[in-house]
N, C-alpha and C positions, 0 to 999 in steps of 0.2 A: 503494499500500499504506499509506504514512504517512498519507494522507488518510483512508483507511478506518479505521485505528487511531485517529485523532484523532476521527472521527465517533463511533465506539463509545465512546470515553472520555467524549465530551460527553453522549452519550445515557445512559450509566451514571451520570454525575453528576447528570442531571436526574431519572433514576429514583430515585436515592438520596435526593435532596432531597424528592421527592413522597412517598417512603416514610417520611421522617422527620417529615413534616408531619401524618401520620395514625398512630394507634395504637389497638390493642385490648388490654385487659387482662382476663385471667381471674383471678378471686379467690374466696375462700370462707372459711367457718368451719365447723369440725366441733367440737361442744360436747356432751359426754355425761358424765352423772353417776349414782351410785348413790344412791338415795333411801330413807330410812326415815321413815314416818309413822305417828304413834300415833293411836289412836281415830278410825279411818276407818269410816264408815257403809257398810254393804252389805247386800244381801238374800241370805239363806242358801237352801240347797237347798229348804227347805220354804216359801219365800216370805215369811219373816219378817225384820223388821228386826234387824240385828246389827251388832256392833262388833269391830273387830279391828285389829291392826297390818298395815302393808303395807310390802313391800320391792319395789324395781323399779329398773329402768335407765331414765332420762329423758334425751331428747335436747333440747337447747337450754336448759340450766339458766340460764346467764347470758345468752347470745345464741343466738338461733335459728340452728340449723345451716342453711347456705345455700351456693349456688354462684351466682356472677354474672359478667356480662360488661359491661364499659364501655369506651367508646371516645370519641375526639376526633379531629376533622379541622380542620385550620387552613384557614380559607377566605380568609385574608388580611385586612389592614387591621384586625387585632385581633379578628377575628370567628371564632368556632369552632362547628361542629356537634358536638353531644354526644349520647350515648345511654347508657342504663343498664337491663340486663335482669337480674333477680335472682329466683331460685326458692328456696323453702324445702324442706327435707326432713327426716324423722325418722331419724336414722342409727341409733337402736336397733333399728328393724325394716326399714329401707331404703325406708320409705314416702315418697311424694311429697305434700307438703302442698298443699291447695288444691281446695276444691269448695264451692259454696253453692247456694241455691235459684234463683239468677239464672243463674249460669254453671256449666255441668257440670264444667268443669276450669279452674282458675287456674294455668296452667303457671308463669308469671312473676308469682305472687301477691304476692311481696314488693315488686317494683318493676318497672315497664315504662314508660319514658319516653324521649322524644326532644325535642331542642330546640336552642337557640342560647345561646352564652355569649360575653360580651366586657366591655369596660370598663363598660358599663351595668349588668351583672349577668348573671343567667341565667333564661331562660324555659324551662320544661319542660311537656310535654303527655303525659298518660297516666294511669296508675295510680301513686299516690305518697302518701307521709305528709304531714301538715300540719306546721307548725313546732314543735308540741309535742314531737315526736320529736327535733328538733335541740336544744331547750333541756333535754331529759332528761339530757344530758351533765353538768348541774349538780345532778343528783338521785341518789337511791339506785339508780335504773335503771342508771346507769353502772357500779356495783360489783356489785350483787346481781342485776340483771337480772330474769328471770321469778320469782325467789324472793319478790319484793315485789309481783308483779302483782295478786294477789287482794285485797289490802288497799285498793286504790283506783287505782293507776297504769294499769290496763287501762281503767277507766271514764273517767278524765280524760285519756286518750290519750297519756300520756307513754310507754307501751310501744310506741307506733308503730301507730296505726290508719290504714288506707288510705282514699283517696278515689279512686273510679273516675271516668273521663271528665273529668278535671280539667286545669286549666291553672294554673300557679304562676309567680310572678315573685319572685326573690330578689336584693336589691341586692348589689353589690360591698361590700367592707369599707370602711366610711366612718369612719376614725379609731377603729376598734374597734366601731363599730355595724353591724349587718346586719339589714335588715328583710325581711319576707316577706308576700306576698298569695297566696291560693289560692281558686279557685272550681271547684265541681263541678257539672256539668250533669246535671239529672235526666232529660233526654231523654224527656219525656212530651208527647205532642202535645196542644195546646190549653191547657196550664197550665205555663208556664215555672217557676214557683215549686215545683212538685211534684217532690220528690226533690232539689232543689238544695242546695248546701252552700257555705260561704264561711268564710275565716278570715284573721286578721291577726295577725302576731307580730313580735317583735324581740328581739335579744340585744346585750349590751354586754360586751366583753372589754377589760379594762385591767389588765395585769400579773396580780396575784393575784386580782383581783375579777372575778366573772362574775355578770351578771344577765340574766334573761329573762322574757318575758311573751307569752302567746298567748291568743287568743280564737277560738273555732270554733263555728259554728252550722249545724245541718243540718235538713232538712225532710223529712217522710214523702212517699212516692210509690211507684208500682208498681216503678220501678227506681232506688232512692235511690242517689245517689253515695257517701254516706257508708256504708262497709261494715259499720259497727256496727249499721246498721238492716236489713241484709239477713238473712233467716232462714238458719239452718244448713241444710246439705245433708240432703235427705230430708224437710224440712218445706215446707209450702206457705203458711203464714200467719204473720203478725207483726202485733201491734196497731199498731206503728208505721208499717206500710206498707199498712194498709187504705185502700181508695179513698175512704172517707167522711172521712178526715182528710188526704188528699193536699194538700200545700202548707202544712200546719200545722207549726209548729216542734216537732221531736221531740227535739232535743238541743242544749243550750247549755253550753259548757265554757270555763272561764276557769283559766289557770295563771299563777302568779307565783313565780319561783324565784330563788335567790340562793346564791352559793358564794364562799368566800374561802380562800386558801391561806395558812396560818400556818406557815411554815417546812416541816416535814415533814407537817403536818397539814392536810388539806382539810376544812373544816366547811361544812355547807350546811343551808338550810332552805327550805321551800316551802309554798304553800297553793293549793288548787284548789276550785272549786265547779262542780258539774254539776247541770243541771236537765233532767228529762225530763217534760215536761207531759203527754204522751200516755199515761203508764203507768196501767194500771188498778189496782183494789184487789187487792192480793195476799192469798193464803192464807198460813198459817203456813209451809208447805212452800215457797212462792215468794217469801217476804220475804228477798230477796237483794240485794246492793248493786247488781246490774245492773238490778233492778226498781224502784230507788228513784226517787221523784218528785224529791227533791233530795238531794245528798250532798256534804258538805264534807270534805275530806281535808287533814291536816296532817302534815308530816314534818320531822324533824330527823335529822342523821347526820354521820358523820365517816369519813375514810380517812386512816389514819396510815402513813406510809412508815417502817417500822422499819429498812429497808435498801433499797438500790436494787432488790432482788428481792422483798422481802416487804412486803406491805400488810395491816394490821389494819383490819377494817371494822365499823361499827356503825351502826344505824338504827332508828328508831321511826316507825311510821306509825299514824295514828289517823284513822278515818272515822266520821262521824255521818250517818245516813241517815233521811230521812222518807218516808212512804208515803202514797198516796192512800187516804183512808178509815181510816187506822190512827192511833191517838192516841200510841202509844209510838214512841220514837226508836231505831233500831237503831244498834248501836255496834261497830265492829271495831278491835282494837288489835293490831298486829304488832310484836314486838321481834325484831331479827335481828343476829347476830354472825357474823363470818367472817374468813377469811385467804385471801390470794391470793399464791401464790409463782410467780415467773416463772422457768422454767427457761431461757427465751431471750426474744427480742423477740416471737416468734410462739407460744410454747407456754407455757401456765401450769397449775398445779395449784391447786384451790380446795377449801375446806371451809367449810360454813355450818351453823349451828344457828338455827332461828326457831320462835318461839311465836306462835300466832294465837288470840286471845281474842274471843269474840262474845257480845253481849247483846242480846236482842230482835231477832235477825237470824240467818239460817242462817250457819253457820260454813263458808266456802268451802274451808277447808283451805289449806295452804301451797303444795303442789304439784298439778299438774293431775291430775284422777282421783282425788283423795284427799279428798273432801268430809268435813268434820268431823262426827262424830255427837255431839260434846259441845261445851260452851262453851269448851273449851280443847283445842288440838291443837299438838304439837311435831313438827317434821321435822328430820332431819339428813341433809345431802347433801354428798358429796364427789365430785370429778370432774376432768376434764381438758379443756382447750379449745386447739385448734390453729387458727391463721390461716394462710392461704396465698394 
């Protein structure tokens, strides 16, 4: 009897040790705000162009609403197996995000990776963002999120653009420095360069100082790994993915960012250049930042901690765009002010006011679905974010 009890105790100890060596975490974010936008362009009941104000409830104002699963298994010798699956949703209507012209449904559209981690760093395979997403922590994206997306940070990938069929390597922290390499396979038979993408980046953290740099380049193909080159759901063509340009560089993006903490105030500045050589000559209606042949974006901002719970925010974003066959240079300037109040570590209330001005380029509006009909548009947004 005693031997049986001892055997059970030993088995229990081994089972407990094995269980402790692996873990799975469920996490998520629910972010929803009420938005007012002035001077929104729309088509009236008679088919005429019209202008009006718009009120609505928007999901994912600062951060996209999401639910994710991540896990780690200790393989011994300092080596671990890791995975991360993350799906996005719009909690204002309960919709599941994710569909494009290549994949009928992207269930885990935000992230879908598996790999190995250890003292050498981390290797991941699957659908993931490049290092621009990581260094966005030093920019206005960290505080304003999607509010500043339309003035340049979607195009330059700071908002987090995915690469399909990719492999990445991130170094361990080396005295404050972390480096990253990513490669995306175009998976087109007979032409390896078609649809491929690659990037290199790094960041340096030393006390109050944060620095980051990232370069990313992608090429056209029938199944491009760079998801910014994939047509939207319901469409079948895209100038960047046409067969006659397969293998040609479609996008080149460089980001340089810096941030410094002066007591309660974090100040930051960054610059990016994006080149899209395959873009055609736009009409007046399609002269958008997304269709620019070249775009330079500049940003300065600050986040001031008035108290441990309250942050005051400000940022100025300015983009200059040139287009194929167009002599004029489009300009976008966005000025954003805000406040973020933390009720707890996981729940905060926020309020933003932002003005977007456009010159010789279509005004994209501050929030999604609210394209400006005028050279100037103002949006006011207030909401709540909860992390679990």
